[in-house]
C-alpha positions in Angstrom: 30.1 45.5 -69.4 32.6 47.0 -71.8 31.8 50.6 -72.7 32.7 52.6 -75.8 32.8 56.3 -76.2 30.5 56.7 -79.2 31.1 60.5 -79.3 34.3 60.0 -81.3 32.9 57.2 -83.5 31.6 57.4 -87.0 28.8 54.9 -87.5 27.1 53.5 -90.7 23.9 51.5 -90.7 23.1 49.5 -93.9 19.3 49.2 -94.3 19.2 52.3 -92.2 15.6 53.3 -93.2 14.2 49.9 -92.0 12.6 49.2 -88.6 15.9 48.3 -87.0 17.8 51.1 -88.7 15.4 53.8 -87.6 15.3 52.7 -84.0 19.0 52.3 -83.8 19.4 55.8 -85.3 17.0 57.2 -82.7 18.9 55.5 -79.8 22.3 56.6 -81.0 21.2 60.3 -81.6 19.4 60.6 -78.2 21.8 58.7 -75.9 25.2 58.3 -77.5 25.8 61.3 -79.8 28.2 59.8 -82.4 30.5 62.0 -84.3 28.9 61.0 -87.6 26.0 58.7 -88.4 25.5 57.5 -92.0 22.1 56.0 -93.1 22.9 53.8 -96.1 19.9 52.5 -98.1 18.7 52.3 -101.7 15.2 54.0 -101.2 15.3 57.8 -101.6 11.6 58.0 -100.5 12.3 56.3 -97.2 15.2 58.6 -96.6 13.0 61.6 -97.3 10.4 60.2 -94.9 13.0 59.8 -92.2 13.9 63.4 -92.5 10.3 64.4 -92.4 9.9 62.3 -89.2 12.5 64.6 -87.5 15.8 62.7 -88.1 17.7 65.9 -88.8 20.7 65.9 -86.4 23.8 67.7 -87.7 25.8 64.5 -87.4 23.4 62.6 -89.7 24.2 61.8 -93.3 21.9 60.1 -95.8 23.7 58.0 -98.4 21.9 56.4 -101.3 23.4 53.0 -102.2 22.9 49.2 -102.4 24.9 46.6 -100.6 25.2 44.8 -103.9 27.5 47.7 -105.0 30.9 47.3 -103.4 32.3 50.6 -104.8 29.4 52.5 -103.3 30.0 50.8 -99.9 33.7 51.7 -100.1 32.8 55.3 -100.6 30.2 55.3 -97.8 32.6 53.6 -95.3 35.3 56.1 -95.7 36.2 57.2 -92.2 33.6 54.9 -90.6 34.5 53.1 -87.3 31.4 50.9 -86.7 29.0 49.3 -89.1 25.6 47.8 -88.2 24.7 45.6 -91.2 20.9 45.3 -91.3 20.2 45.5 -95.0 18.5 42.3 -96.3 15.6 40.9 -98.2 13.6 39.5 -95.2 10.1 38.4 -96.4 10.1 34.6 -96.6 7.6 34.5 -99.6 9.5 37.2 -101.4 12.8 35.3 -101.1 11.1 32.0 -102.2 9.7 33.7 -105.4 12.8 35.7 -106.1 15.7 33.4 -105.0 18.5 35.0 -107.0 17.6 38.4 -105.7 17.7 37.1 -102.2 21.2 35.6 -102.7 22.5 38.8 -104.3 21.3 41.0 -101.4 21.8 38.7 -98.4 24.9 36.8 -99.5 26.7 38.9 -102.1 25.8 42.0 -100.1 27.4 40.5 -97.0 30.5 39.7 -98.9 30.6 43.3 -100.2 30.2 44.7 -96.7 33.0 42.5 -95.4 35.4 43.5 -98.2 34.5 47.2 -98.0 34.9 47.2 -94.2 38.4 45.6 -94.3 39.6 47.8 -97.1 38.2 50.9 -95.4 39.7 50.1 -92.0 36.4 49.9 -90.1 36.9 48.8 -86.5 33.8 46.7 -85.9 31.0 45.2 -88.0 27.9 43.7 -86.4 25.6 41.7 -88.7 21.9 41.4 -87.7 20.7 37.8 -88.1 17.6 35.7 -87.3 16.5 32.5 -85.7 15.6 31.3 -89.2 19.3 31.0 -89.9 19.3 27.9 -87.7 18.5 24.6 -89.5 16.9 26.7 -92.3 14.0 25.3 -94.2 13.5 28.3 -96.5 15.8 30.4 -98.8 15.7 33.4 -96.5 17.0 31.3 -93.6 19.6 29.7 -95.8 20.9 33.1 -97.0 21.1 34.4 -93.5 23.0 31.3 -92.4 25.5 31.9 -95.2 25.7 35.5 -94.2 26.5 34.5 -90.6 29.2 32.1 -91.7 30.7 34.7 -93.9 30.8 37.2 -91.1 32.4 34.9 -88.6 35.0 33.6 -91.1 35.8 37.1 -92.2 37.8 37.5 -89.1 40.4 35.2 -90.6 40.9 37.7 -93.5 41.4 40.6 -91.1 44.7 41.2 -89.3 44.7 40.8 -85.5 44.4 44.6 -85.2 42.0 44.9 -88.2 38.3 44.8 -88.6 36.3 42.6 -86.2 33.1 40.9 -87.4 30.3 39.4 -85.2 26.6 38.6 -85.5 23.5 39.2 -83.3 20.8 36.5 -83.8 17.3 36.8 -82.3 13.6 35.9 -82.9 10.5 37.6 -84.1 10.4 41.4 -83.5 7.2 42.7 -82.0 7.3 46.1 -83.7 8.9 45.3 -87.0 7.5 45.5 -90.5 6.0 42.2 -91.5 5.3 41.0 -87.9 2.1 39.1 -87.4 1.0 41.4 -84.5 0.0 44.3 -86.7 -1.9 41.8 -88.9 -3.8 40.5 -86.0 -4.6 44.0 -84.8 -6.0 44.9 -88.2 -7.9 41.6 -88.6 -9.7 41.9 -85.2 -11.7 44.8 -86.6 -13.4 42.2 -88.8 -14.1 39.9 -85.9 -12.0 37.1 -87.3 -8.2 36.4 -87.2 -6.3 33.8 -89.2 -3.4 31.7 -87.9 -1.4 29.0 -89.7 -1.1 26.2 -87.1 -2.3 26.4 -83.4 0.8 24.4 -82.3 3.2 27.0 -83.7 5.5 28.8 -81.2 7.9 31.7 -81.7 10.5 33.7 -79.7 9.6 37.3 -79.2 11.6 40.5 -78.7 10.7 44.1 -78.9 12.4 46.4 -81.4 13.8 48.5 -78.6 15.2 45.4 -76.8 16.7 44.2 -80.1 18.4 47.4 -80.8 19.8 47.8 -77.3 21.0 44.2 -77.4 22.9 44.7 -80.7 24.5 47.9 -79.3 25.6 46.2 -76.1 27.0 43.2 -78.0 28.9 45.6 -80.4 30.6 47.1 -77.3 31.6 43.6 -76.0 32.5 41.8 -79.2 36.0 40.4 -79.8 35.1 39.3 -83.4 33.7 35.9 -84.4 30.9 35.6 -81.9 27.2 35.0 -82.6 25.2 36.7 -79.8 21.8 35.4 -78.8 19.6 37.0 -76.2 17.5 35.0 -73.7 13.9 35.5 -74.9 10.4 34.4 -74.0 8.3 32.2 -76.3 4.5 32.4 -77.1 2.2 30.0 -78.8 0.6 31.6 -82.0 -2.9 30.8 -80.9 -2.4 32.3 -77.5 -0.9 35.4 -79.3 -4.0 35.7 -81.4 -6.3 35.3 -78.4 -4.4 37.9 -76.4 -4.6 40.5 -79.2 -8.1 39.7 -80.4 -9.9 38.0 -77.4 -13.4 38.2 -78.8 -12.6 37.1 -82.4 -13.1 33.8 -84.2 -9.9 32.1 -85.2 -9.4 30.6 -88.6 -6.7 27.9 -89.1 -5.2 28.3 -92.6 -2.5 25.6 -92.4 1.3 26.0 -92.3 2.8 27.8 -95.2 5.7 26.7 -97.4 9.0 27.5 -95.8 7.6 27.8 -92.3 8.5 25.8 -89.2 6.3 24.8 -86.3 9.0 25.9 -83.9 12.1 28.1 -84.2 15.5 27.3 -82.9 18.1 29.9 -81.7 20.9 27.4 -80.8 21.0 23.9 -82.2 22.8 21.0 -80.5 25.9 21.2 -82.6 26.3 25.0 -81.9 25.8 24.4 -78.2 29.2 22.8 -77.9 30.9 26.1 -78.7 28.4 28.2 -76.7 28.7 29.8 -73.3 25.9 31.1 -71.2 25.9 34.5 -69.7 23.3 36.1 -67.4 21.1 37.5 -70.2 22.5 35.9 -73.3 24.3 33.1 -75.0 27.6 33.5 -77.0 28.5 31.1 -79.7 32.2 31.0 -80.2 33.7 30.0 -83.5 35.5 26.7 -83.7 38.6 28.0 -85.5 42.3 28.1 -84.5 42.5 31.9 -84.6 39.8 32.2 -81.9 41.0 33.0 -78.3 38.7 30.9 -76.0 39.8 33.0 -73.1 37.6 35.8 -74.4 34.5 34.4 -72.8 36.0 32.3 -70.0 33.6 33.8 -67.5 30.7 32.2 -69.3 29.2 28.8 -68.3 29.4 25.8 -70.7 26.1 24.3 -71.8 25.1 20.7 -71.0 25.4 18.0 -73.7 22.5 18.0 -76.1 21.4 21.5 -75.2 19.0 23.1 -77.7 17.5 26.5 -77.4 14.1 26.2 -79.1 10.8 28.1 -78.9 8.8 25.0 -77.9 11.1 23.9 -75.1 11.9 27.3 -73.7 11.5 27.9 -70.0 10.3 31.5 -70.5 6.7 32.0 -71.8 4.7 35.2 -72.4 1.3 35.6 -71.0 -1.3 37.9 -72.5 -0.5 40.7 -70.0 3.2 40.3 -70.7 2.7 40.6 -74.4 0.6 43.8 -74.0 3.3 45.3 -71.8 5.9 44.6 -74.4 3.7 46.3 -77.1 3.0 49.3 -74.8 6.7 49.7 -73.9 7.9 49.5 -77.5 
């Protein structure tokens, strides 16, 4: 694995007060000690709450701003070496009901991050993506797919020695806001839990695993990759039973914008993908890309599809509880 000396790096996290941002901040402060760490977000209350939770290292800076505002991003990225772009509107129903807002934050915001990073001389930008960006059926997924395409293609705007852009794409996060797991834990107090469809499957990763994965990929990136970790799947009914074993289960029906199963790599992407020990790397199909960058990876077979229902790794109840405890 390639290693970076983070002690002489200045880092900025967009959406830095969210679940990912806070965990990445904690990891960087405790284990990597960057020269400067900037939390960029639009909510002053959440920034105040982060300070109250003990985020008070001398290298830490709190910066009020919105990714929709390119000028503010330019000011925030002055002297920054690495950007983790995690700011997004992420709730599927919210994006469906507020489509223009979702586009402005998730698409226009990505464009602003790209432009500001290139203009500010940032070395590396890692965009946090989602399995919902693959074959999207809702607006959130569509905006994240667009954000991915913008990030990958942004490398053609940057000089060979300029800013590098890549993406990390993974599944449902066990400890994040909006995860179904806290919902089940709350519902079990009533003796009943509700699921959408008992056939539904999802990929699962802990917040700690996701943050560490993003950090590792940022150290290895050449610019243009979409990184995907190898993750276990779990059926939603098994998940509910594991978390609320003595509860009645109500089936509510699949909601608008949801899939029965999620996909992390589709058949078309697989042609540009190589397999590593613990992850897959999608390489861009563009002339400027050096295919020798990941020559040590194994090509995938024709028709390969990495989906939550055909996965060869499955979580059992004890495995799920261990992930929750560890996170």
